[in-house]
C-alpha positions as YAML, in Angstrom:
chain: A
units: angstrom
residues:
- id: 1
  name: MET
  ca: [0.00, 0.00, 0.00]
- id: 2
  name: THR
  ca: [2.85, 2.36, 0.79]
- id: 3
  name: SER
  ca: [4.36, 1.75, -2.63]
- id: 4
  name: ARG
  ca: [1.06, 2.62, -4.36]
- id: 5
  name: GLN
  ca: [0.60, 5.83, -2.37]
- id: 6
  name: ASN
  ca: [4.13, 6.98, -3.08]
- id: 7
  name: PRO
  ca: [5.75, 4.95, -5.87]
- id: 8
  name: LEU
  ca: [9.13, 6.59, -5.21]
- id: 9
  name: SER
  ca: [9.17, 6.02, -1.44]
- id: 10
  name: PHE
  ca: [12.16, 3.72, -1.85]
- id: 11
  name: LEU
  ca: [14.46, 6.55, -2.91]
- id: 12
  name: PRO
  ca: [17.10, 7.13, -0.18]
- id: 13
  name: GLY
  ca: [17.23, 10.35, 1.77]
- id: 14
  name: PRO
  ca: [20.38, 12.10, 3.02]
- id: 15
  name: ALA
  ca: [23.18, 9.75, 4.00]
- id: 16
  name: VAL
  ca: [23.18, 8.80, 7.67]
- id: 17
  name: ASP
  ca: [26.43, 9.27, 9.59]
- id: 18
  name: ARG
  ca: [26.21, 7.23, 12.78]
- id: 19
  name: THR
  ca: [29.41, 8.83, 14.12]
- id: 20
  name: THR
  ca: [27.52, 11.96, 15.18]
- id: 21
  name: PHE
  ca: [24.83, 12.30, 17.83]
- id: 22
  name: GLU
  ca: [22.25, 13.49, 15.31]
- id: 23
  name: GLY
  ca: [23.16, 10.81, 12.78]
- id: 24
  name: TRP
  ca: [23.13, 7.99, 15.32]
- id: 25
  name: ASN
  ca: [19.67, 8.92, 16.57]
- id: 26
  name: ARG
  ca: [18.34, 9.34, 13.05]
- id: 27
  name: TRP
  ca: [19.61, 5.87, 12.18]
- id: 28
  name: CYS
  ca: [18.02, 4.40, 15.33]
- id: 29
  name: GLN
  ca: [14.67, 5.92, 14.40]
- id: 30
  name: THR
  ca: [14.73, 4.99, 10.70]
- id: 31
  name: ARG
  ca: [16.72, 1.75, 10.56]
- id: 32
  name: LYS
  ca: [13.57, -0.34, 10.03]
- id: 33
  name: ALA
  ca: [11.60, 2.18, 7.99]
- id: 34
  name: PHE
  ca: [12.50, 0.94, 4.52]
- id: 35
  name: VAL
  ca: [9.59, -0.79, 2.77]
- id: 36
  name: PRO
  ca: [10.79, -3.44, 0.29]
- id: 37
  name: ALA
  ca: [9.26, -3.81, -3.14]
- id: 38
  name: PRO
  ca: [5.99, -5.74, -3.27]
- id: 39
  name: ILE
  ca: [6.19, -9.36, -4.40]
- id: 40
  name: LEU
  ca: [4.80, -9.68, -7.94]
- id: 41
  name: THR
  ca: [4.46, -12.66, -10.23]
- id: 42
  name: ALA
  ca: [5.57, -12.45, -13.85]
- id: 43
  name: GLN
  ca: [1.93, -12.19, -14.91]
- id: 44
  name: GLU
  ca: [1.25, -9.30, -12.51]
- id: 45
  name: TYR
  ca: [4.42, -7.56, -13.69]
- id: 46
  name: ASP
  ca: [3.35, -7.88, -17.35]
- id: 47
  name: ARG
  ca: [0.11, -6.06, -16.59]
- id: 48
  name: LEU
  ca: [2.00, -2.96, -15.41]
- id: 49
  name: THR
  ca: [2.64, -0.05, -17.71]
- id: 50
  name: THR
  ca: [6.18, 0.50, -18.99]
- id: 51
  name: ARG
  ca: [6.72, 3.29, -16.46]
- id: 52
  name: GLN
  ca: [5.36, 1.18, -13.62]
- id: 53
  name: GLN
  ca: [7.65, -1.67, -14.59]
- id: 54
  name: ARG
  ca: [10.65, 0.65, -14.60]
- id: 55
  name: ILE
  ca: [9.76, 2.00, -11.14]
- id: 56
  name: HIS
  ca: [9.17, -1.51, -9.83]
- id: 57
  name: ASP
  ca: [12.56, -2.65, -11.17]
- id: 58
  name: LEU
  ca: [14.26, 0.27, -9.42]
- id: 59
  name: HIS
  ca: [12.38, -0.54, -6.21]
- id: 60
  name: ARG
  ca: [13.55, -4.15, -6.47]
- id: 61
  name: ARG
  ca: [17.15, -3.05, -6.93]
- id: 62
  name: ALA
  ca: [16.83, -0.81, -3.88]
- id: 63
  name: THR
  ca: [15.43, -3.78, -1.97]
- id: 64
  name: HIS
  ca: [18.35, -6.01, -2.90]
- id: 65
  name: SER
  ca: [20.79, -3.22, -2.04]
- id: 66
  name: SER
  ca: [19.13, -2.83, 1.37]
- id: 67
  name: LEU
  ca: [18.87, -6.45, 2.45]
- id: 68
  name: PRO
  ca: [18.16, -6.53, 6.20]
- id: 69
  name: ILE
  ca: [20.82, -7.90, 8.49]
- id: 70
  name: GLN
  ca: [19.84, -11.48, 9.23]
- id: 71
  name: ALA
  ca: [20.52, -12.63, 12.77]
- id: 72
  name: THR
  ca: [22.72, -15.70, 12.92]
- id: 73
  name: PRO
  ca: [23.48, -17.98, 15.89]
- id: 74
  name: MET
  ca: [26.91, -16.39, 16.04]
- id: 75
  name: SER
  ca: [25.66, -12.79, 15.91]
- id: 76
  name: GLU
  ca: [23.02, -13.50, 18.55]
- id: 77
  name: ASN
  ca: [25.70, -14.78, 20.91]
- id: 78
  name: VAL
  ca: [27.73, -11.61, 20.35]
- id: 79
  name: ALA
  ca: [24.69, -9.33, 20.78]
- id: 80
  name: ASN
  ca: [23.72, -11.07, 24.02]
- id: 81
  name: ALA
  ca: [27.27, -10.72, 25.36]
- id: 82
  name: VAL
  ca: [27.38, -7.01, 24.45]
- id: 83
  name: LEU
  ca: [23.99, -6.30, 26.04]
- id: 84
  name: ALA
  ca: [24.96, -8.22, 29.18]
- id: 85
  name: ARG
  ca: [28.10, -6.10, 29.61]
- id: 86
  name: ILE
  ca: [26.19, -2.86, 29.02]
- id: 87
  name: ASP
  ca: [23.46, -3.84, 31.49]
- id: 88
  name: ASP
  ca: [26.08, -4.75, 34.11]
- id: 89
  name: GLY
  ca: [27.54, -1.27, 33.86]
- id: 90
  name: ALA
  ca: [24.43, 0.83, 33.24]
- id: 91
  name: TYR
  ca: [22.41, -0.59, 36.12]
- id: 92
  name: SER
  ca: [25.28, -0.77, 38.59]
- id: 93
  name: HIS
  ca: [25.34, 1.65, 41.53]
- id: 94
  name: LYS
  ca: [29.01, 1.00, 42.21]
- id: 95
  name: ALA
  ca: [31.67, 3.60, 41.50]
- id: 96
  name: GLY
  ca: [34.26, 1.11, 40.28]
- id: 97
  name: THR
  ca: [35.55, 0.47, 36.78]
- id: 98
  name: ARG
  ca: [33.05, -1.00, 34.34]
- id: 99
  name: GLY
  ca: [34.00, -4.15, 32.49]
- id: 100
  name: GLY
  ca: [34.44, -3.72, 28.76]
- id: 101
  name: ILE
  ca: [34.00, -6.01, 25.81]
- id: 102
  name: MET
  ca: [35.95, -6.52, 22.61]
- id: 103
  name: VAL
  ca: [34.16, -7.85, 19.53]
- id: 104
  name: ASN
  ca: [36.65, -9.61, 17.30]
- id: 105
  name: GLY
  ca: [36.24, -11.15, 13.87]
- id: 106
  name: ASP
  ca: [37.35, -11.05, 10.27]
- id: 107
  name: GLY
  ca: [36.08, -8.48, 7.79]
- id: 108
  name: ALA
  ca: [32.51, -8.58, 6.42]
- id: 109
  name: GLN
  ca: [31.26, -10.72, 9.30]
- id: 110
  name: GLY
  ca: [28.64, -8.17, 10.36]
- id: 111
  name: LYS
  ca: [30.37, -7.05, 13.58]
- id: 112
  name: THR
  ca: [29.42, -3.41, 13.23]
- id: 113
  name: GLU
  ca: [25.76, -4.01, 12.41]
- id: 114
  name: THR
  ca: [25.42, -6.61, 15.15]
- id: 115
  name: VAL
  ca: [26.83, -4.24, 17.76]
- id: 116
  name: CYS
  ca: [24.87, -1.22, 16.50]
- id: 117
  name: GLU
  ca: [21.57, -3.10, 16.52]
- id: 118
  name: ALA
  ca: [22.20, -4.28, 20.08]
- id: 119
  name: LEU
  ca: [23.08, -0.73, 21.15]
- id: 120
  name: ALA
  ca: [20.01, 0.74, 19.47]
- id: 121
  name: SER
  ca: [17.81, -1.71, 21.39]
- id: 122
  name: PHE
  ca: [19.54, -0.77, 24.65]
- id: 123
  name: GLN
  ca: [19.12, 2.95, 23.96]
- id: 124
  name: GLU
  ca: [15.41, 2.61, 23.25]
- id: 125
  name: GLU
  ca: [14.88, 0.71, 26.50]
- id: 126
  name: TRP
  ca: [17.04, 3.04, 28.57]
- id: 127
  name: LEU
  ca: [15.37, 6.21, 27.32]
- id: 128
  name: ALA
  ca: [11.89, 4.77, 27.86]
- id: 129
  name: LEU
  ca: [12.74, 3.72, 31.43]
- id: 130
  name: ASN
  ca: [14.03, 7.21, 32.23]
- id: 131
  name: ASN
  ca: [11.20, 9.11, 30.49]
- id: 132
  name: TYR
  ca: [13.68, 10.36, 27.87]
- id: 133
  name: ALA
  ca: [15.53, 12.47, 30.45]
- id: 134
  name: ASN
  ca: [18.89, 12.25, 32.15]
- id: 135
  name: PRO
  ca: [18.21, 10.68, 35.57]
- id: 136
  name: ASP
  ca: [21.50, 12.08, 36.92]
- id: 137
  name: ALA
  ca: [21.11, 15.60, 35.55]
- id: 138
  name: MET
  ca: [22.64, 18.35, 37.66]
- id: 139
  name: PRO
  ca: [21.75, 22.06, 37.52]
- id: 140
  name: GLY
  ca: [23.77, 23.83, 34.86]
- id: 141
  name: THR
  ca: [24.68, 20.68, 32.91]
- id: 142
  name: ARG
  ca: [23.83, 20.05, 29.29]
- id: 143
  name: ASP
  ca: [20.52, 18.64, 28.14]
- id: 144
  name: LEU
  ca: [21.90, 16.50, 25.28]
- id: 145
  name: ILE
  ca: [21.28, 12.91, 26.38]
- id: 146
  name: ALA
  ca: [23.37, 10.31, 24.58]
- id: 147
  name: PRO
  ca: [23.05, 6.85, 26.16]
- id: 148
  name: VAL
  ca: [25.18, 5.51, 23.31]
- id: 149
  name: ALA
  ca: [28.19, 7.05, 21.57]
- id: 150
  name: TYR
  ca: [29.46, 5.38, 18.40]
- id: 151
  name: VAL
  ca: [32.73, 6.37, 16.75]
- id: 152
  name: ARG
  ca: [35.11, 4.84, 14.23]
- id: 153
  name: CYS
  ca: [38.87, 5.04, 14.36]
- id: 154
  name: PRO
  ca: [40.29, 6.83, 11.33]
- id: 155
  name: VAL
  ca: [42.76, 5.05, 9.09]
- id: 156
  name: LYS
  ca: [46.29, 5.41, 10.52]
- id: 157
  name: ALA
  ca: [44.75, 6.52, 13.80]
- id: 158
  name: THR
  ca: [46.54, 7.81, 16.88]
- id: 159
  name: PRO
  ca: [45.27, 8.23, 20.44]
- id: 160
  name: ILE
  ca: [44.78, 11.93, 19.76]
- id: 161
  name: SER
  ca: [42.64, 11.32, 16.68]
- id: 162
  name: ALA
  ca: [40.65, 8.68, 18.57]
- id: 163
  name: CYS
  ca: [39.78, 11.24, 21.25]
- id: 164
  name: GLN
  ca: [38.92, 13.79, 18.58]
- id: 165
  name: ARG
  ca: [36.49, 11.36, 16.97]
- id: 166
  name: ILE
  ca: [34.72, 10.88, 20.29]
- id: 167
  name: LEU
  ca: [34.40, 14.64, 20.78]
- id: 168
  name: ASP
  ca: [33.17, 15.01, 17.19]
- id: 169
  name: TYR
  ca: [30.28, 12.70, 18.10]
- id: 170
  name: TYR
  ca: [29.15, 15.11, 20.82]
- id: 171
  name: GLY
  ca: [29.91, 18.21, 18.78]
- id: 172
  name: GLU
  ca: [32.57, 19.35, 21.25]
- id: 173
  name: ASP
  ca: [35.25, 21.91, 20.40]
- id: 174
  name: TYR
  ca: [38.77, 20.57, 20.90]
- id: 175
  name: LYS
  ca: [40.85, 23.05, 18.92]
- id: 176
  name: GLY
  ca: [44.39, 23.37, 20.29]
- id: 177
  name: MET
  ca: [44.02, 20.64, 22.93]
- id: 178
  name: ARG
  ca: [46.84, 18.32, 23.91]
- id: 179
  name: LEU
  ca: [46.25, 14.61, 24.56]
- id: 180
  name: GLU
  ca: [45.81, 15.18, 28.30]
- id: 181
  name: ASP
  ca: [43.21, 17.89, 27.64]
- id: 182
  name: LEU
  ca: [41.45, 15.69, 25.09]
- id: 183
  name: VAL
  ca: [41.16, 12.76, 27.50]
- id: 184
  name: ARG
  ca: [39.84, 15.02, 30.26]
- id: 185
  name: THR
  ca: [37.27, 16.57, 27.89]
- id: 186
  name: VAL
  ca: [36.17, 13.14, 26.72]
- id: 187
  name: LYS
  ca: [35.61, 12.02, 30.33]
- id: 188
  name: THR
  ca: [33.59, 15.17, 31.04]
- id: 189
  name: ALA
  ca: [31.44, 14.72, 27.92]
- id: 190
  name: VAL
  ca: [30.68, 11.08, 28.75]
- id: 191
  name: VAL
  ca: [29.43, 12.01, 32.21]
- id: 192
  name: GLU
  ca: [27.48, 15.13, 31.29]
- id: 193
  name: HIS
  ca: [25.76, 13.48, 28.32]
- id: 194
  name: ALA
  ca: [24.82, 10.43, 30.43]
- id: 195
  name: THR
  ca: [26.56, 8.01, 28.07]
- id: 196
  name: LYS
  ca: [26.38, 4.40, 29.22]
- id: 197
  name: ALA
  ca: [28.00, 2.66, 26.22]
- id: 198
  name: LEU
  ca: [30.94, 3.97, 24.18]
- id: 199
  name: VAL
  ca: [31.76, 2.08, 20.99]
- id: 200
  name: ILE
  ca: [35.07, 2.48, 19.18]
- id: 201
  name: ASP
  ca: [34.78, 0.64, 15.88]
- id: 202
  name: ASP
  ca: [37.77, -0.39, 13.75]
- id: 203
  name: ILE
  ca: [39.92, -0.20, 16.88]
- id: 204
  name: THR
  ca: [42.72, -2.21, 15.28]
- id: 205
  name: ARG
  ca: [43.45, 0.72, 12.99]
- id: 206
  name: LEU
  ca: [45.42, 1.94, 16.00]
- id: 207
  name: LYS
  ca: [48.96, 0.80, 15.30]
- id: 208
  name: LEU
  ca: [51.22, -0.08, 18.19]
- id: 209
  name: HIS
  ca: [54.46, -0.82, 16.36]
- id: 210
  name: ARG
  ca: [55.62, 2.78, 16.81]
- id: 211
  name: GLU
  ca: [56.89, 3.74, 20.26]
- id: 212
  name: ALA
  ca: [54.82, 6.92, 20.28]
- id: 213
  name: ASP
  ca: [51.64, 4.91, 19.83]
- id: 214
  name: GLN
  ca: [52.21, 2.69, 22.87]
- id: 215
  name: ASP
  ca: [50.29, 5.21, 24.95]
- id: 216
  name: VAL
  ca: [47.09, 3.90, 23.37]
- id: 217
  name: LEU
  ca: [47.07, 1.37, 26.22]
- id: 218
  name: ASP
  ca: [47.13, 4.24, 28.68]
- id: 219
  name: LEU
  ca: [44.32, 5.90, 26.73]
- id: 220
  name: ILE
  ca: [42.15, 2.78, 26.97]
- id: 221
  name: ARG
  ca: [42.90, 2.50, 30.68]
- id: 222
  name: GLU
  ca: [41.80, 6.12, 31.14]
- id: 223
  name: MET
  ca: [38.58, 5.43, 29.26]
- id: 224
  name: MET
  ca: [37.86, 2.40, 31.43]
- id: 225
  name: SER
  ca: [37.93, 4.63, 34.50]
- id: 226
  name: MET
  ca: [34.89, 6.45, 33.14]
- id: 227
  name: PRO
  ca: [31.37, 5.42, 34.23]
- id: 228
  name: VAL
  ca: [30.75, 3.88, 30.82]
- id: 229
  name: THR
  ca: [30.95, 0.44, 29.21]
- id: 230
  name: LEU
  ca: [33.68, 0.50, 26.58]
- id: 231
  name: ILE
  ca: [33.03, -1.63, 23.47]
- id: 232
  name: LEU
  ca: [35.92, -2.12, 21.06]
- id: 233
  name: VAL
  ca: [35.26, -3.63, 17.64]
- id: 234
  name: GLY
  ca: [37.99, -4.74, 15.27]
- id: 235
  name: VAL
  ca: [39.74, -7.35, 13.18]
- id: 236
  name: GLY
  ca: [42.38, -9.52, 14.82]
- id: 237
  name: ILE
  ca: [42.16, -7.91, 18.25]
- id: 238
  name: PRO
  ca: [43.93, -10.72, 20.18]
- id: 239
  name: THR
  ca: [47.03, -10.38, 18.00]
- id: 240
  name: SER
  ca: [46.88, -6.62, 17.38]
- id: 241
  name: GLY
  ca: [48.96, -5.48, 20.33]
- id: 242
  name: LEU
  ca: [45.98, -4.09, 22.26]
- id: 243
  name: LEU
  ca: [46.29, -7.29, 24.22]
- id: 244
  name: ARG
  ca: [49.28, -9.57, 24.55]
- id: 245
  name: GLU
  ca: [49.69, -12.21, 21.86]
- id: 246
  name: GLY
  ca: [46.89, -14.71, 22.42]
- id: 247
  name: ARG
  ca: [45.68, -18.03, 21.13]
- id: 248
  name: ARG
  ca: [42.22, -19.56, 21.08]
- id: 249
  name: ASP
  ca: [41.62, -22.69, 23.15]
- id: 250
  name: PRO
  ca: [40.29, -25.34, 20.72]
- id: 251
  name: LYS
  ca: [37.98, -26.80, 23.37]
- id: 252
  name: THR
  ca: [36.53, -23.73, 25.11]
- id: 253
  name: GLN
  ca: [36.92, -21.38, 22.10]
- id: 254
  name: GLU
  ca: [38.09, -18.70, 24.55]
- id: 255
  name: TRP
  ca: [41.25, -16.61, 24.13]
- id: 256
  name: ILE
  ca: [44.20, -17.50, 26.37]
- id: 257
  name: TYR
  ca: [47.11, -15.14, 27.07]
- id: 258
  name: PRO
  ca: [50.58, -16.06, 28.34]
- id: 259
  name: GLN
  ca: [51.78, -15.03, 31.78]
- id: 260
  name: VAL
  ca: [53.25, -11.53, 31.97]
- id: 261
  name: LYS
  ca: [56.98, -11.65, 32.70]
- id: 262
  name: ASP
  ca: [58.29, -9.80, 35.72]
- id: 263
  name: ARG
  ca: [60.95, -8.04, 33.71]
- id: 264
  name: GLY
  ca: [60.59, -6.04, 30.56]
- id: 265
  name: ARG
  ca: [61.41, -2.74, 28.96]
- id: 266
  name: SER
  ca: [57.94, -1.24, 29.33]
- id: 267
  name: PRO
  ca: [55.25, -1.26, 32.04]
- id: 268
  name: ASN
  ca: [52.70, -1.47, 29.22]
- id: 269
  name: ASP
  ca: [52.91, -5.26, 29.46]
- id: 270
  name: HIS
  ca: [51.26, -5.00, 32.85]
- id: 271
  name: ALA
  ca: [48.75, -2.49, 31.54]
- id: 272
  name: ALA
  ca: [47.81, -5.00, 28.88]
- id: 273
  name: SER
  ca: [47.31, -7.62, 31.59]
- id: 274
  name: GLN
  ca: [44.88, -5.28, 33.34]
- id: 275
  name: HIS
  ca: [42.97, -4.80, 30.09]
- id: 276
  name: GLU
  ca: [42.62, -8.54, 29.61]
- id: 277
  name: ARG
  ca: [41.05, -8.92, 33.04]
- id: 278
  name: ARG
  ca: [38.67, -6.03, 32.39]
- id: 279
  name: PHE
  ca: [37.68, -6.94, 28.83]
- id: 280
  name: GLN
  ca: [35.69, -9.88, 27.64]
- id: 281
  name: VAL
  ca: [36.73, -10.90, 24.12]
- id: 282
  name: VAL
  ca: [33.97, -12.39, 21.93]
- id: 283
  name: ASP
  ca: [34.33, -13.58, 18.37]
- id: 284
  name: LEU
  ca: [31.87, -13.21, 15.53]
- id: 285
  name: ASP
  ca: [32.67, -16.19, 13.35]
- id: 286
  name: PRO
  ca: [31.46, -17.12, 9.86]
- id: 287
  name: PHE
  ca: [29.11, -20.00, 9.23]
- id: 288
  name: LYS
  ca: [30.62, -23.44, 9.17]
- id: 289
  name: TYR
  ca: [29.41, -26.35, 7.06]
- id: 290
  name: THR
  ca: [30.64, -29.55, 8.67]
- id: 291
  name: THR
  ca: [28.23, -30.87, 11.30]
- id: 292
  name: PRO
  ca: [24.48, -31.40, 10.78]
- id: 293
  name: ALA
  ca: [23.74, -28.48, 13.13]
- id: 294
  name: GLU
  ca: [26.06, -26.17, 11.18]
- id: 295
  name: MET
  ca: [24.48, -27.22, 7.88]
- id: 296
  name: GLU
  ca: [21.00, -26.60, 9.27]
- id: 297
  name: ALA
  ca: [22.00, -23.12, 10.47]
- id: 298
  name: TRP
  ca: [23.37, -22.28, 7.00]
- id: 299
  name: MET
  ca: [20.20, -23.58, 5.34]
- id: 300
  name: ASN
  ca: [18.00, -21.55, 7.68]
- id: 301
  name: HIS
  ca: [19.99, -18.43, 6.86]
- id: 302
  name: LEU
  ca: [19.63, -19.02, 3.12]
- id: 303
  name: GLU
  ca: [15.91, -19.69, 3.50]
- id: 304
  name: ARG
  ca: [15.38, -16.38, 5.30]
- id: 305
  name: LEU
  ca: [17.41, -14.65, 2.60]
- id: 306
  name: GLU
  ca: [15.18, -16.18, -0.08]
- id: 307
  name: GLY
  ca: [12.23, -14.43, 1.51]
- id: 308
  name: GLU
  ca: [13.89, -11.04, 1.01]
- id: 309
  name: LEU
  ca: [14.47, -11.45, -2.73]
- id: 310
  name: ARG
  ca: [12.17, -9.77, -5.23]
- id: 311
  name: LEU
  ca: [12.54, -11.76, -8.45]
- id: 312
  name: LEU
  ca: [9.52, -12.50, -10.61]
- id: 313
  name: ASN
  ca: [10.06, -16.25, -10.47]
- id: 314
  name: SER
  ca: [9.26, -17.85, -7.12]
- id: 315
  name: THR
  ca: [12.29, -17.62, -4.88]
- id: 316
  name: VAL
  ca: [11.26, -20.59, -2.70]
- id: 317
  name: GLY
  ca: [14.13, -23.08, -2.86]
- id: 318
  name: MET
  ca: [16.20, -20.81, -5.10]
- id: 319
  name: LEU
  ca: [19.07, -20.81, -2.60]
- id: 320
  name: THR
  ca: [18.33, -24.00, -0.71]
- id: 321
  name: ASP
  ca: [17.43, -26.69, -3.28]
- id: 322
  name: GLY
  ca: [19.86, -29.25, -4.64]
- id: 323
  name: ASP
  ca: [23.53, -28.45, -4.22]
- id: 324
  name: MET
  ca: [23.03, -24.67, -4.17]
- id: 325
  name: PRO
  ca: [23.82, -24.43, -0.41]
- id: 326
  name: GLU
  ca: [27.15, -26.16, -0.94]
- id: 327
  name: TYR
  ca: [27.89, -23.97, -3.95]
- id: 328
  name: LEU
  ca: [27.12, -20.76, -2.06]
- id: 329
  name: PHE
  ca: [29.28, -21.88, 0.85]
- id: 330
  name: SER
  ca: [32.20, -22.62, -1.47]
- id: 331
  name: ARG
  ca: [31.87, -19.13, -3.00]
- id: 332
  name: THR
  ca: [31.67, -17.36, 0.36]
- id: 333
  name: LYS
  ca: [33.15, -19.66, 3.04]
- id: 334
  name: GLY
  ca: [30.17, -18.73, 5.18]
- id: 335
  name: VAL
  ca: [31.02, -15.01, 5.38]
- id: 336
  name: VAL
  ca: [27.71, -13.15, 5.44]
- id: 337
  name: GLY
  ca: [29.11, -9.98, 3.84]
- id: 338
  name: ILE
  ca: [30.47, -11.85, 0.83]
- id: 339
  name: LEU
  ca: [27.20, -13.80, 0.51]
- id: 340
  name: GLU
  ca: [25.21, -10.56, 0.53]
- id: 341
  name: LYS
  ca: [27.33, -9.02, -2.24]
- id: 342
  name: LEU
  ca: [27.14, -12.20, -4.32]
- id: 343
  name: ILE
  ca: [23.35, -12.29, -4.05]
- id: 344
  name: GLN
  ca: [23.04, -8.59, -4.82]
- id: 345
  name: HIS
  ca: [25.12, -8.94, -7.98]
- id: 346
  name: GLY
  ca: [23.15, -12.02, -8.98]
- id: 347
  name: CYS
  ca: [19.76, -10.36, -8.52]
- id: 348
  name: ARG
  ca: [20.83, -7.36, -10.56]
- id: 349
  name: ARG
  ca: [22.01, -9.66, -13.36]
- id: 350
  name: ALA
  ca: [18.82, -11.75, -13.18]
- id: 351
  name: ILE
  ca: [16.68, -8.62, -13.53]
- id: 352
  name: SER
  ca: [18.70, -7.12, -16.37]
- id: 353
  name: ASP
  ca: [18.81, -10.31, -18.46]
- id: 354
  name: LYS
  ca: [15.16, -11.08, -17.59]
- id: 355
  name: SER
  ca: [15.97, -14.58, -16.35]
- id: 356
  name: GLU
  ca: [14.54, -13.58, -12.95]
- id: 357
  name: ARG
  ca: [16.21, -16.51, -11.22]
- id: 358
  name: LEU
  ca: [19.50, -17.15, -9.41]
- id: 359
  name: THR
  ca: [21.34, -20.18, -10.74]
- id: 360
  name: LYS
  ca: [24.90, -21.43, -10.52]
- id: 361
  name: ASP
  ca: [25.39, -20.61, -14.21]
- id: 362
  name: LEU
  ca: [24.37, -17.01, -13.58]
- id: 363
  name: LEU
  ca: [26.43, -16.63, -10.38]
- id: 364
  name: ASN
  ca: [29.44, -18.15, -12.12]
- id: 365
  name: GLN
  ca: [29.54, -15.17, -14.51]
- id: 366
  name: PHE
  ca: [31.06, -12.80, -11.94]
- id: 367
  name: THR
  ca: [32.99, -12.68, -8.69]
- id: 368
  name: VAL
  ca: [32.93, -10.53, -5.58]
- id: 369
  name: THR
  ca: [35.96, -8.23, -5.30]
- id: 370
  name: PRO
  ca: [37.39, -5.95, -2.58]
- id: 371
  name: ASP
  ca: [35.98, -3.03, -4.57]
- id: 372
  name: ASP
  ca: [32.54, -4.17, -3.45]
- id: 373
  name: MET
  ca: [33.51, -3.31, 0.14]
- id: 374
  name: PRO
  ca: [35.16, 0.11, -0.12]
- id: 375
  name: ASP
  ca: [34.57, 1.02, 3.54]
- id: 376
  name: LEU
  ca: [36.88, -1.78, 4.73]
- id: 377
  name: ASP
  ca: [40.53, -0.77, 5.03]
- id: 378
  name: ALA
  ca: [42.80, -3.39, 3.46]
- id: 379
  name: GLU
  ca: [45.94, -2.23, 5.31]
- id: 380
  name: SER
  ca: [44.21, -2.83, 8.64]
- id: 381
  name: GLY
  ca: [43.22, -6.36, 7.68]
- id: 382
  name: GLU
  ca: [39.53, -5.50, 7.38]
- id: 383
  name: GLN
  ca: [39.11, -6.90, 3.88]
- id: 384
  name: PRO
  ca: [37.86, -10.50, 4.08]
- id: 385
  name: HIS
  ca: [39.47, -13.33, 2.19]
- id: 386
  name: ILE
  ca: [37.30, -13.85, -0.86]
- id: 387
  name: PRO
  ca: [37.48, -17.37, -2.32]
- id: 388
  name: PRO
  ca: [39.07, -17.15, -5.78]
- id: 389
  name: HIS
  ca: [36.70, -17.60, -8.70]
- id: 390
  name: ASP
  ca: [37.26, -17.32, -12.43]
- id: 391
  name: PRO
  ca: [34.14, -15.85, -14.07]
- id: 392
  name: THR
  ca: [32.76, -17.98, -16.87]
- id: 393
  name: PRO
  ca: [31.30, -16.53, -20.08]
- id: 394
  name: LYS
  ca: [27.56, -16.37, -20.35]
- id: 395
  name: LYS
  ca: [26.11, -19.46, -22.01]
- id: 396
  name: ASN
  ca: [23.92, -18.87, -25.05]
- id: 397
  name: SER
  ca: [21.14, -21.32, -25.70]
- id: 398
  name: ARG
  ca: [19.98, -21.96, -29.31]
- id: 399
  name: GLY
  ca: [17.24, -19.66, -30.45]
- id: 400
  name: ARG
  ca: [17.66, -17.13, -27.61]
- id: 401
  name: ASN
  ca: [18.02, -13.46, -28.50]
- id: 402
  name: THR
  ca: [21.53, -12.48, -27.38]
- id: 403
  name: VAL
  ca: [21.52, -8.90, -28.56]
- id: 404
  name: PHE
  ca: [21.98, -7.61, -25.00]
- id: 405
  name: ASP
  ca: [24.82, -10.02, -24.13]
- id: 406
  name: ASP
  ca: [28.25, -8.51, -23.57]
- id: 407
  name: ASP
  ca: [30.92, -11.19, -23.63]
- id: 408
  name: GLY
  ca: [33.76, -8.91, -24.68]
- id: 409
  name: PRO
  ca: [35.47, -8.74, -28.07]
- id: 410
  name: ALA
  ca: [34.25, -11.29, -30.56]
- id: 411
  name: GLU
  ca: [36.59, -14.23, -31.12]
- id: 412
  name: SER
  ca: [37.83, -14.94, -34.58]
- id: 413
  name: ASN
  ca: [36.40, -18.06, -36.22]
- id: 414
  name: ALA
  ca: [39.16, -18.19, -38.79]
- id: 415
  name: GLY
  ca: [40.96, -21.43, -39.24]
...
């Protein structure tokens, strides 16, 4: 009904920047507002006018470009762990240090969206419980209430730039401040804006191989003294230097760190030990496809994804019948971000060539590349490993009109 009242309702508005207070709240309020294209059969589509068909095709492309984040067993575990840590800190009456949490995982695993969705749910509940007011407000303090602050580390970040990003979220002026002043201003902003959860995404962009950057450990320790739950999100956190070199226990799947030596050139080793005790490290892993339970989870994910597709042929079984699940796993290795890009490319191709169906032959015609994920920094290890695939030329069946095919320069038939 919404599509009929406003056929162009799917057009995006201004870009949302979650790293500002206004942008974060706008995203929280509108994150579920998109209305996907209606499901039409080929017969219903044929009855539309040419203009209506064009608009419907654009709406379908917008739908496939805006596929909702599907919860997975792995993402639910991470979300529950994040919410538990936030609740422990937000509802505690103690003045001590809040425990933090680090969300670790490879690129394109959905770490950011999992954490943001959990934080948005917390913010909605917290504001409702407190009648959308700061319960700890003091006379003369600011009225901007920000239960959640979300920032991203810039590429080639330093502790100073990390603090600046936090102050940018609140709209604070930090011109001319030294690191000590920046940290003090950050602590003041967190308290006065009633922030209960502070997220620093892409934390492993902070490089610790330079001596000057070792004070990032001191920065994190300062942040943990604030009355806020610190959530760090990144790729390869256990081996990044934020914590000592760690390994994952194959039985418990928890990270284990070696004993700190009594002697060393820097006291930061002991600071790292304190961080490990204060931070819980959780991993957001890809799907696996070995045990029956893992196969069932993958199938359930593909089945839910089928329901989001808007192709004119029935999508039931399109991703789950036959050996398609195994094929999709081999192309993606269970990484949800790669799967999403593969399906998006396939749907666009299926609409443009009017096949209106995802098949292995169609998906074999292209591959996902790092260019499909431009927001992930390759130097920081954020780009996922994409299984290699050599695109195959489009197959032409006898009698089919191939005027719109583009297989590159024509091959010579001489000889």
